[in-house]
DRENPA-3360 file (N, C-alpha, C; in nm, 2 decimals, always signed):
BEGIN
1 = XXXXXXXX = +3.88/-1.42/-9.79/+3.87/-1.55/-9.86/+4.00/-1.60/-9.90 ~ +4.10/-1.51/-9.92/+4.23/-1.56/-9.96/+4.30/-1.63/-9.84 ~ +4.27/-1.60/-9.72/+4.33/-1.67/-9.61/+4.28/-1.81/-9.60 ~ +4.16/-1.84/-9.64/+4.11/-1.97/-9.64/+4.18/-2.06/-9.74 ~ +4.20/-2.00/-9.86/+4.27/-2.07/-9.97/+4.41/-2.10/-9.93 ~ +4.48/-2.01/-9.86/+4.62/-2.03/-9.84/+4.64/-2.13/-9.73 ~ +4.54/-2.15/-9.64/+4.55/-2.26/-9.54/+4.51/-2.39/-9.58 ~ +4.45/-2.40/-9.70/+4.39/-2.53/-9.75/+4.50/-2.61/-9.81;
9 = XXXXXXXX = +4.51/-2.74/-9.77/+4.62/-2.82/-9.82/+4.57/-2.91/-9.94 ~ +4.66/-2.94/-10.03/+4.62/-3.03/-10.14/+4.57/-3.16/-10.09 ~ +4.47/-3.21/-10.15/+4.41/-3.34/-10.11/+4.30/-3.33/-10.00 ~ +4.29/-3.21/-9.94/+4.19/-3.19/-9.83/+4.05/-3.21/-9.89 ~ +4.02/-3.16/-10.01/+3.89/-3.17/-10.07/+3.86/-3.32/-10.09 ~ +3.95/-3.40/-10.13/+3.93/-3.54/-10.15/+3.90/-3.61/-10.01 ~ +3.98/-3.57/-9.91/+3.96/-3.63/-9.78/+3.82/-3.59/-9.72 ~ +3.78/-3.47/-9.74/+3.64/-3.43/-9.69/+3.54/-3.51/-9.77;
17 = XXXXXXXX = +3.55/-3.52/-9.90/+3.46/-3.60/-9.98/+3.45/-3.74/-9.92 ~ +3.56/-3.80/-9.90/+3.56/-3.94/-9.84/+3.49/-3.95/-9.71 ~ +3.52/-3.85/-9.62/+3.46/-3.85/-9.49/+3.31/-3.83/-9.49 ~ +3.27/-3.74/-9.58/+3.12/-3.71/-9.59/+3.06/-3.84/-9.65 ~ +3.12/-3.90/-9.75/+3.06/-4.02/-9.81/+3.05/-4.13/-9.70 ~ +3.15/-4.15/-9.62/+3.15/-4.25/-9.52/+3.04/-4.22/-9.41 ~ +3.02/-4.09/-9.38/+2.92/-4.05/-9.28/+2.78/-4.08/-9.34 ~ +2.76/-4.05/-9.46/+2.63/-4.08/-9.53/+2.60/-4.23/-9.53;
25 = XXXXXXXX = +2.71/-4.31/-9.57/+2.69/-4.45/-9.57/+2.66/-4.51/-9.43 ~ +2.73/-4.46/-9.33/+2.71/-4.50/-9.19/+2.57/-4.47/-9.14 ~ +2.52/-4.35/-9.18/+2.38/-4.31/-9.14/+2.28/-4.40/-9.21 ~ +2.30/-4.43/-9.33/+2.21/-4.51/-9.41/+2.21/-4.65/-9.35 ~ +2.32/-4.70/-9.31/+2.33/-4.83/-9.25/+2.26/-4.84/-9.12 ~ +2.25/-4.73/-9.05/+2.18/-4.73/-8.92/+2.03/-4.71/-8.93 ~ +1.98/-4.69/-9.05/+1.83/-4.68/-9.06/+1.77/-4.81/-9.03 ~ +1.69/-4.83/-8.93/+1.65/-4.96/-8.88/+1.54/-5.02/-8.97;
33 = XXXXXXXX = +1.56/-5.14/-9.02/+1.46/-5.21/-9.09/+1.38/-5.28/-8.98 ~ +1.45/-5.32/-8.87/+1.38/-5.38/-8.76/+1.37/-5.29/-8.64 ~ +1.25/-5.25/-8.61/+1.23/-5.15/-8.50/+1.16/-5.23/-8.39 ~ +1.24/-5.29/-8.30/+1.18/-5.39/-8.20/+1.10/-5.31/-8.10 ~ +0.99/-5.38/-8.06/+0.90/-5.32/-7.96/+0.83/-5.44/-7.89 ~ +0.80/-5.42/-7.76/+0.74/-5.52/-7.68/+0.59/-5.51/-7.71 ~ +0.53/-5.62/-7.75/+0.39/-5.63/-7.78/+0.32/-5.73/-7.69 ~ +0.21/-5.69/-7.64/+0.13/-5.78/-7.55/-0.01/-5.79/-7.61;
41 = XXXXXXXX = -0.03/-5.89/-7.70/-0.16/-5.90/-7.76/-0.27/-5.91/-7.66 ~ -0.38/-5.84/-7.69/-0.50/-5.85/-7.60/-0.55/-5.99/-7.58 ~ -0.58/-6.02/-7.45/-0.64/-6.15/-7.42/-0.55/-6.27/-7.45 ~ -0.42/-6.25/-7.47/-0.34/-6.36/-7.50/-0.26/-6.41/-7.38 ~ -0.23/-6.33/-7.29/-0.15/-6.36/-7.18/+0.00/-6.38/-7.22 ~ +0.03/-6.33/-7.33/+0.17/-6.34/-7.39/+0.23/-6.21/-7.42 ~ +0.36/-6.21/-7.43/+0.43/-6.09/-7.48/+0.54/-6.14/-7.57 ~ +0.58/-6.05/-7.66/+0.69/-6.08/-7.76/+0.75/-5.95/-7.81;
49 = XXXXXXXX = +0.88/-5.96/-7.85/+0.93/-5.85/-7.92/+0.91/-5.86/-8.07 ~ +0.84/-5.77/-8.13/+0.82/-5.77/-8.27/+0.90/-5.66/-8.34 ~ +0.96/-5.68/-8.46/+1.04/-5.58/-8.52/+0.96/-5.47/-8.60 ~ +0.83/-5.48/-8.58/+0.74/-5.39/-8.65/+0.61/-5.39/-8.58 ~ +0.52/-5.30/-8.61/+0.39/-5.29/-8.54/+0.29/-5.40/-8.60 ~ +0.25/-5.50/-8.52/+0.17/-5.60/-8.57/+0.02/-5.56/-8.58 ~ -0.05/-5.62/-8.68/-0.19/-5.60/-8.70/-0.25/-5.73/-8.64 ~ -0.38/-5.72/-8.60/-0.45/-5.82/-8.54/-0.56/-5.88/-8.63;
57 = XXXXXXXX = -0.57/-6.01/-8.64/-0.67/-6.07/-8.73/-0.73/-6.19/-8.64 ~ -0.86/-6.22/-8.67/-0.92/-6.33/-8.60/-0.99/-6.42/-8.71 ~ -0.97/-6.55/-8.69/-1.02/-6.64/-8.79/-1.07/-6.76/-8.72 ~ -1.19/-6.81/-8.77/-1.24/-6.94/-8.71/-1.22/-7.05/-8.80 ~ -1.18/-7.17/-8.75/-1.16/-7.29/-8.83/-1.15/-7.41/-8.74 ~ -1.15/-7.53/-8.80/-1.14/-7.65/-8.72/-1.00/-7.70/-8.74 ~ -0.94/-7.73/-8.63/-0.80/-7.78/-8.63/-0.79/-7.89/-8.52 ~ -0.74/-8.00/-8.56/-0.72/-8.11/-8.46/-0.86/-8.15/-8.40;
65 = XXXXXXXX = -0.96/-8.14/-8.48/-1.10/-8.18/-8.43/-1.16/-8.08/-8.34 ~ -1.10/-7.96/-8.33/-1.15/-7.86/-8.23/-1.18/-7.73/-8.32 ~ -1.30/-7.68/-8.29/-1.34/-7.55/-8.36/-1.27/-7.44/-8.28 ~ -1.19/-7.37/-8.35/-1.11/-7.26/-8.28/-1.14/-7.12/-8.34 ~ -1.13/-7.03/-8.25/-1.12/-6.89/-8.30/-0.98/-6.84/-8.27 ~ -0.90/-6.85/-8.37/-0.75/-6.82/-8.36/-0.73/-6.67/-8.38 ~ -0.66/-6.60/-8.29/-0.62/-6.46/-8.30/-0.48/-6.46/-8.35 ~ -0.45/-6.38/-8.45/-0.32/-6.37/-8.51/-0.27/-6.23/-8.50;
73 = XXXXXXXX = -0.15/-6.21/-8.45/-0.09/-6.07/-8.45/+0.04/-6.09/-8.53 ~ +0.04/-6.01/-8.64/+0.16/-6.03/-8.73/+0.19/-5.90/-8.80 ~ +0.32/-5.89/-8.84/+0.37/-5.78/-8.92/+0.48/-5.82/-9.01 ~ +0.51/-5.74/-9.11/+0.62/-5.77/-9.20/+0.73/-5.67/-9.19 ~ +0.85/-5.71/-9.18/+0.97/-5.62/-9.17/+1.06/-5.67/-9.29 ~ +1.07/-5.59/-9.39/+1.14/-5.64/-9.51/+1.06/-5.74/-9.57 ~ +1.11/-5.85/-9.61/+1.03/-5.96/-9.67/+1.00/-6.07/-9.57 ~ +1.02/-6.04/-9.44/+0.99/-6.14/-9.34/+0.87/-6.11/-9.26;
81 = XXXXXXXX = +0.79/-6.21/-9.23/+0.67/-6.19/-9.15/+0.69/-6.25/-9.01 ~ +0.66/-6.18/-8.91/+0.67/-6.23/-8.77/+0.52/-6.24/-8.72 ~ +0.49/-6.35/-8.66/+0.35/-6.37/-8.61/+0.35/-6.45/-8.48 ~ +0.25/-6.41/-8.40/+0.21/-6.48/-8.28/+0.06/-6.50/-8.28 ~ +0.02/-6.63/-8.28/-0.12/-6.66/-8.28/-0.16/-6.73/-8.15 ~ -0.28/-6.72/-8.11/-0.33/-6.79/-7.99/-0.48/-6.82/-8.00 ~ -0.52/-6.92/-7.92/-0.66/-6.96/-7.92/-0.68/-7.02/-7.78 ~ -0.80/-7.02/-7.73/-0.84/-7.08/-7.61/-0.93/-7.20/-7.64;
89 = XXXXXXXX = -0.89/-7.31/-7.59/-0.97/-7.43/-7.61/-1.08/-7.45/-7.50 ~ -1.18/-7.53/-7.54/-1.29/-7.55/-7.44/-1.26/-7.65/-7.33 ~ -1.18/-7.75/-7.37/-1.14/-7.86/-7.27/-0.99/-7.89/-7.28 ~ -0.94/-7.93/-7.17/-0.79/-7.96/-7.16/-0.75/-8.08/-7.24 ~ -0.85/-8.18/-7.26/-0.81/-8.30/-7.34/-0.79/-8.27/-7.49 ~ -0.82/-8.15/-7.53/-0.80/-8.12/-7.67/-0.66/-8.05/-7.70 ~ -0.59/-8.02/-7.59/-0.46/-7.95/-7.61/-0.36/-8.02/-7.69 ~ -0.34/-8.15/-7.66/-0.24/-8.23/-7.74/-0.28/-8.24/-7.89;
97 = XXXXXXXX = -0.40/-8.28/-7.92/-0.44/-8.29/-8.06/-0.43/-8.16/-8.14 ~ -0.46/-8.05/-8.07/-0.46/-7.92/-8.14/-0.31/-7.88/-8.16 ~ -0.22/-7.90/-8.06/-0.08/-7.86/-8.07/-0.02/-7.94/-8.19 ~ -0.05/-8.07/-8.19/+0.00/-8.16/-8.30/-0.05/-8.11/-8.43 ~ -0.18/-8.08/-8.44/-0.23/-8.03/-8.57/-0.17/-7.89/-8.61 ~ -0.14/-7.81/-8.51/-0.08/-7.68/-8.54/+0.06/-7.70/-8.60 ~ +0.13/-7.79/-8.54/+0.27/-7.82/-8.59/+0.26/-7.88/-8.73 ~ +0.18/-7.97/-8.75/+0.16/-8.04/-8.88/+0.12/-7.94/-8.99;
105 = XXXXXXXX = +0.03/-7.85/-8.95/-0.02/-7.75/-9.05/+0.09/-7.65/-9.08 ~ +0.17/-7.61/-8.98/+0.27/-7.51/-9.01/+0.37/-7.57/-9.11 ~ +0.41/-7.69/-9.10/+0.50/-7.75/-9.19/+0.44/-7.78/-9.33 ~ +0.31/-7.83/-9.32/+0.24/-7.86/-9.44/+0.21/-7.74/-9.53 ~ +0.19/-7.62/-9.47/+0.15/-7.50/-9.55/+0.26/-7.47/-9.65 ~ +0.39/-7.50/-9.62/+0.50/-7.47/-9.71/+0.53/-7.59/-9.79 ~ +0.47/-7.70/-9.77/+0.50/-7.82/-9.85/+0.64/-7.88/-9.81 ~ +0.68/-7.86/-9.69/+0.81/-7.91/-9.65/+0.80/-7.99/-9.53;
113 = XXXXXXXX = +0.91/-8.04/-9.48/+0.92/-8.12/-9.36/+0.99/-8.04/-9.25 ~ +0.93/-8.05/-9.13/+0.99/-7.97/-9.02/+1.11/-8.04/-8.97 ~ +1.22/-7.96/-8.95/+1.34/-8.01/-8.88/+1.36/-7.94/-8.75 ~ +1.41/-8.01/-8.65/+1.43/-7.95/-8.52/+1.54/-7.84/-8.52 ~ +1.51/-7.72/-8.47/+1.62/-7.62/-8.46/+1.67/-7.62/-8.31 ~ +1.58/-7.62/-8.22/+1.62/-7.62/-8.08/+1.50/-7.64/-7.99 ~ +1.53/-7.65/-7.86/+1.42/-7.65/-7.76/+1.36/-7.51/-7.76 ~ +1.23/-7.50/-7.74/+1.16/-7.37/-7.72/+1.12/-7.35/-7.58;
121 = XXXXXXXX = +1.19/-7.26/-7.51/+1.15/-7.24/-7.37/+1.09/-7.10/-7.36 ~ +0.96/-7.10/-7.32/+0.89/-6.98/-7.31/+0.85/-6.96/-7.16 ~ +0.91/-6.86/-7.09/+0.87/-6.85/-6.95/+0.72/-6.84/-6.92 ~ +0.68/-6.93/-6.83/+0.53/-6.94/-6.80/+0.46/-7.04/-6.87 ~ +0.52/-7.11/-6.97/+0.45/-7.22/-7.05/+0.44/-7.34/-6.97 ~ +0.35/-7.43/-7.00/+0.34/-7.56/-6.95/+0.44/-7.65/-7.02 ~ +0.52/-7.73/-6.95/+0.61/-7.82/-7.02/+0.53/-7.92/-7.11 ~ +0.58/-7.94/-7.23/+0.51/-8.03/-7.33/+0.61/-8.08/-7.43;
129 = XXXXXXXX = +0.61/-8.21/-7.46/+0.71/-8.26/-7.55/+0.71/-8.21/-7.69 ~ +0.60/-8.15/-7.73/+0.60/-8.10/-7.87/+0.65/-7.95/-7.88 ~ +0.68/-7.89/-7.76/+0.73/-7.76/-7.76/+0.87/-7.75/-7.80 ~ +0.89/-7.73/-7.93/+1.03/-7.72/-7.99/+1.02/-7.60/-8.09 ~ +1.14/-7.56/-8.13/+1.15/-7.46/-8.24/+1.19/-7.54/-8.37 ~ +1.11/-7.52/-8.47/+1.12/-7.60/-8.59/+1.15/-7.51/-8.71 ~ +1.22/-7.57/-8.81/+1.25/-7.50/-8.94/+1.19/-7.58/-9.05 ~ +1.14/-7.50/-9.15/+1.08/-7.57/-9.27/+1.13/-7.49/-9.39;
137 = XXXXXXXX = +1.18/-7.56/-9.49/+1.21/-7.50/-9.62/+1.10/-7.54/-9.72 ~ +1.04/-7.45/-9.78/+0.93/-7.49/-9.87/+0.93/-7.39/-9.99 ~ +0.82/-7.39/-10.06/+0.80/-7.31/-10.18/+0.66/-7.25/-10.18 ~ +0.65/-7.13/-10.24/+0.52/-7.06/-10.27/+0.47/-7.13/-10.39 ~ +0.34/-7.10/-10.42/+0.28/-7.16/-10.54/+0.35/-7.13/-10.67 ~ +0.42/-7.01/-10.67/+0.50/-6.97/-10.79/+0.64/-7.03/-10.80 ~ +0.67/-7.12/-10.70/+0.80/-7.19/-10.70/+0.91/-7.12/-10.62 ~ +0.89/-6.99/-10.58/+1.00/-6.93/-10.51/+1.01/-6.99/-10.37;
145 = XXXXXXXX = +1.14/-6.99/-10.32/+1.17/-7.05/-10.19/+1.12/-6.97/-10.08 ~ +1.07/-7.04/-9.97/+1.03/-6.97/-9.85/+1.10/-7.05/-9.73 ~ +1.13/-6.98/-9.63/+1.19/-7.04/-9.51/+1.11/-7.00/-9.39 ~ +1.08/-7.09/-9.30/+1.00/-7.06/-9.19/+1.06/-7.13/-9.06 ~ +1.05/-7.06/-8.95/+1.08/-7.11/-8.82/+0.95/-7.09/-8.74 ~ +0.92/-7.19/-8.66/+0.80/-7.18/-8.58/+0.81/-7.27/-8.45 ~ +0.72/-7.24/-8.36/+0.71/-7.32/-8.24/+0.57/-7.31/-8.19 ~ +0.52/-7.42/-8.13/+0.39/-7.42/-8.06/+0.41/-7.45/-7.91;
153 = XXXXXXXX = +0.33/-7.38/-7.83/+0.34/-7.40/-7.69/+0.21/-7.38/-7.62 ~ +0.20/-7.41/-7.50/+0.07/-7.40/-7.43/+0.08/-7.36/-7.28 ~ -0.03/-7.31/-7.23/-0.05/-7.30/-7.09/-0.20/-7.31/-7.06 ~ -0.23/-7.40/-6.97/-0.38/-7.42/-6.94/-0.45/-7.46/-7.07 ~ -0.56/-7.39/-7.10/-0.64/-7.41/-7.22/-0.60/-7.33/-7.34 ~ -0.49/-7.25/-7.32/-0.44/-7.16/-7.43/-0.33/-7.23/-7.51 ~ -0.35/-7.23/-7.64/-0.24/-7.28/-7.73/-0.19/-7.16/-7.81 ~ -0.06/-7.17/-7.84/+0.01/-7.05/-7.91/+0.10/-7.11/-8.02;
161 = XXXXXXXX = +0.12/-7.02/-8.12/+0.22/-7.05/-8.23/+0.29/-6.92/-8.26 ~ +0.42/-6.93/-8.26/+0.51/-6.82/-8.30/+0.57/-6.86/-8.43 ~ +0.58/-6.77/-8.52/+0.63/-6.80/-8.66/+0.71/-6.68/-8.71 ~ +0.82/-6.72/-8.78/+0.89/-6.62/-8.86/+0.90/-6.69/-9.00 ~ +0.86/-6.62/-9.11/+0.86/-6.67/-9.24/+0.90/-6.57/-9.34 ~ +0.99/-6.61/-9.44/+1.03/-6.52/-9.55/+1.12/-6.59/-9.65 ~ +1.16/-6.51/-9.75/+1.25/-6.56/-9.85/+1.39/-6.59/-9.80 ~ +1.43/-6.52/-9.69/+1.55/-6.56/-9.62/+1.53/-6.51/-9.48;
169 = XXXXXXXX = +1.59/-6.58/-9.38/+1.57/-6.54/-9.24/+1.70/-6.50/-9.18 ~ +1.70/-6.39/-9.11/+1.81/-6.35/-9.03/+1.81/-6.42/-8.90 ~ +1.92/-6.50/-8.88/+1.92/-6.59/-8.76/+1.91/-6.50/-8.63 ~ +1.98/-6.39/-8.63/+1.98/-6.30/-8.51/+1.84/-6.25/-8.48 ~ +1.77/-6.20/-8.59/+1.63/-6.15/-8.57/+1.54/-6.26/-8.53 ~ +1.55/-6.38/-8.58/+1.47/-6.49/-8.54/+1.49/-6.53/-8.40 ~ +1.62/-6.53/-8.36/+1.65/-6.56/-8.22/+1.60/-6.46/-8.12 ~ +1.60/-6.33/-8.16/+1.55/-6.22/-8.08/+1.40/-6.24/-8.06;
177 = XXXXXXXX = +1.33/-6.27/-8.17/+1.18/-6.29/-8.16/+1.15/-6.41/-8.07 ~ +1.20/-6.53/-8.10/+1.17/-6.65/-8.02/+1.22/-6.63/-7.88 ~ +1.34/-6.57/-7.86/+1.39/-6.56/-7.72/+1.31/-6.46/-7.64 ~ +1.23/-6.37/-7.70/+1.15/-6.27/-7.62/+1.02/-6.32/-7.58 ~ +0.97/-6.44/-7.63/+0.84/-6.49/-7.60/+0.83/-6.52/-7.45 ~ +0.72/-6.48/-7.39/+0.69/-6.51/-7.25/+0.54/-6.51/-7.23 ~ +0.49/-6.59/-7.14/+0.35/-6.58/-7.09/+0.35/-6.50/-6.96 ~ +0.26/-6.40/-6.96/+0.27/-6.30/-6.86/+0.16/-6.31/-6.75;
185 = X = +0.04/-6.37/-6.79/-0.07/-6.38/-6.69/-0.08/-6.51/-6.62;
% end
């Protein structure tokens, strides 16, 4: 034991403490809040990278004069929710009114006005003038701020909405989600 003490230099304990502290901090920083995975929701013909495991919900309602059965796949990572919803319409003439109603409802749900972020290009989608990525700043009922980015798109009789919403949005995470969208079937 004496040989260990004699080889020990002053300040080495402090250096080891600093190195161990730095290692612990680095490991904690690496614990992923966002655990990206490729998700292909059943019957959607779509895929997206989600930062968490989404749950699936189905809801029926009327939107744009069309009775829809909307399927929503969503999950929350931190205080941000990521969602991809889709529905199949009965006739092609309802695509435009439904996409417009989806866009209007997404902005209206937060009580804000949609501002253009960028074009939304989803491989496999049908070109459509409303297919853009939008941002909305709004408030919850309790007055706390919410931020949302969303986009609507279509192929054939299918309409889709991708959404990221939370108290603050990480631009890199939002770009990853929107950039991963594709129609696969």
